[in-house]
C-alpha positions as CSV (number, residue, x, y, z in Angstrom):
1,M,103.0,104.0,89.5
2,S,105.5,104.1,92.5
3,S,107.7,101.6,94.1
4,S,108.3,100.8,97.3
5,R,111.7,101.8,97.2
6,Q,110.5,105.1,95.3
7,L,107.9,106.0,98.0
8,R,110.1,105.5,100.7
9,S,112.9,107.8,99.2
10,A,109.9,110.1,98.9
11,A,108.6,110.0,102.1
12,F,112.3,110.7,103.7
13,Y,112.8,113.7,101.4
14,S,110.1,115.0,102.8
15,L,110.5,114.4,105.9
16,C,113.0,116.1,106.1
17,D,111.3,119.3,105.1
18,L,108.4,119.4,106.6
19,D,107.8,122.6,106.8
20,N,107.2,122.7,102.9
21,S,106.4,119.0,102.5
22,V,103.4,117.9,104.4
23,E,101.2,117.8,102.0
24,R,103.7,116.0,99.5
25,C,103.5,113.4,102.6
26,I,100.5,113.1,102.6
27,D,99.9,112.8,98.9
28,L,102.1,109.3,99.0
29,C,99.7,107.8,100.9
30,S,96.6,105.8,100.1
31,D,93.5,107.2,101.2
32,E,92.8,104.6,103.8
33,G,97.0,104.8,104.5
34,V,98.1,103.8,108.3
35,F,101.0,106.0,109.9
36,G,102.2,104.1,113.0
37,F,104.0,104.3,115.9
38,P,103.4,100.7,117.8
39,S,105.8,101.5,120.3
40,F,104.3,104.2,121.9
41,T,102.0,102.0,123.7
42,V,104.3,102.3,126.5
43,L,103.9,105.8,126.6
44,W,100.1,105.9,126.6
45,V,99.6,108.1,123.8
46,P,97.9,107.2,120.2
47,T,99.9,104.7,118.5
48,R,98.1,104.8,115.3
49,F,96.8,106.9,112.5
50,Q,94.6,106.6,109.8
51,G,93.4,108.4,106.4
52,K,94.9,111.3,105.5
53,T,93.0,113.8,107.8
54,E,94.8,111.6,110.6
55,I,98.0,111.6,109.2
56,S,98.0,115.3,108.1
57,Q,97.3,115.9,112.0
58,V,100.5,113.7,113.6
59,L,102.8,115.1,110.4
60,G,101.6,118.7,111.6
61,L,102.1,117.6,115.4
62,I,105.8,116.1,114.7
63,N,106.5,119.4,112.6
64,G,105.6,121.4,115.3
65,H,107.9,119.9,117.9
66,F,110.9,118.8,115.4
67,A,112.7,120.4,112.8
68,G,115.7,119.7,110.4
69,F,115.8,116.8,110.3
70,T,118.6,114.7,108.7
71,L,118.4,110.8,107.7
72,S,121.8,108.8,107.6
73,E,123.0,105.4,108.1
74,I,119.9,103.8,106.1
75,E,119.7,100.3,105.6
76,I,117.0,99.1,103.0
77,H,115.6,95.8,103.4
78,E,113.5,94.4,101.2
79,G,110.4,91.8,102.5
80,R,109.5,88.6,100.3
81,D,106.9,90.9,98.5
82,A,108.1,93.6,96.0
83,D,105.6,95.9,97.9
84,A,107.0,95.8,101.3
85,L,110.3,96.7,103.1
86,F,111.9,97.6,106.2
87,V,114.2,100.5,106.5
88,R,117.1,101.1,109.5
89,Y,118.1,104.8,110.0
90,Y,119.0,107.2,112.3
91,A,117.6,110.7,112.3
92,A,118.4,114.0,114.0
93,G,116.9,117.3,114.4
94,F,116.1,119.9,116.5
95,I,113.3,119.9,119.4
96,D,110.7,122.6,119.8
97,R,112.6,124.8,117.2
98,S,115.4,125.3,119.7
99,E,118.9,124.1,119.9
100,R,118.2,120.8,121.9
101,V,119.1,118.4,119.4
102,Y,116.7,115.1,118.8
103,A,118.8,111.6,118.0
104,Q,117.1,108.6,117.2
105,D,117.8,105.0,115.6
106,Y,114.6,104.0,113.6
107,V,113.0,101.0,112.3
108,S,110.6,101.6,109.9
109,Q,108.3,99.3,107.7
110,L,106.8,100.1,104.4
111,V,104.0,98.5,102.6
112,A,103.2,100.0,99.3
113,E,99.9,98.9,97.5
114,N,98.8,100.8,94.4
115,G,101.8,103.1,94.2
116,K,100.7,104.5,97.7
117,I,102.1,103.8,101.1
118,K,99.3,101.7,103.0
119,V,101.2,100.9,106.1
120,L,104.3,103.2,107.4
121,R,105.0,102.1,111.0
122,E,108.1,103.7,112.5
123,Y,109.6,101.7,115.4
124,L,111.9,104.0,118.0
125,N,113.3,103.8,121.5
126,V,110.2,105.7,123.4
127,I,112.8,105.6,126.3
128,N,114.8,108.6,124.2
129,T,112.0,109.9,123.0
130,A,110.2,110.6,126.3
131,P,111.9,113.5,127.8
132,M,111.3,115.2,124.1
133,L,107.4,114.7,124.2
134,F,106.7,115.1,127.8
135,P,107.8,118.2,130.0
136,N,109.1,116.0,133.0
137,G,110.4,113.3,130.6
138,L,109.6,109.7,132.0
139,S,108.1,110.7,134.8
140,D,105.0,111.8,133.1
141,V,104.3,108.6,131.7
142,P,101.2,107.1,133.7
143,A,102.3,104.2,135.1
144,P,100.0,100.8,133.1
145,A,96.7,100.2,135.2
146,N,96.3,97.4,137.6
147,P,95.6,93.9,135.5
């Protein structure tokens, strides 16, 4: 059975080589595992991917737009529960397999259950991410509906 630290290490290793390890990432997740980006609500894009099929799709999307990730400045903070931890790290890579650099600070929450990832939530600065996700950057982000 894998600990949350072992799962985090395996997931980060796989994320750095998604061309060859999407299946490995998926195998680390429980059947009903969740991969989430809660801060994406302001971008009006999906924020929650549940189950191996949806996780596979989002990892494919990530792999299609971002390549050659390197992770550094990794800080691990364990929660009260041994199956949960928070990780702060810096990721850098290339956008759309070009020479445009993607650079982002992340905070991740990982919750393990029965040796598999139950929840992996990624928190990031969406203002930095929007220009990489949308052709016209922030101007493509829809305005919120009036309450």
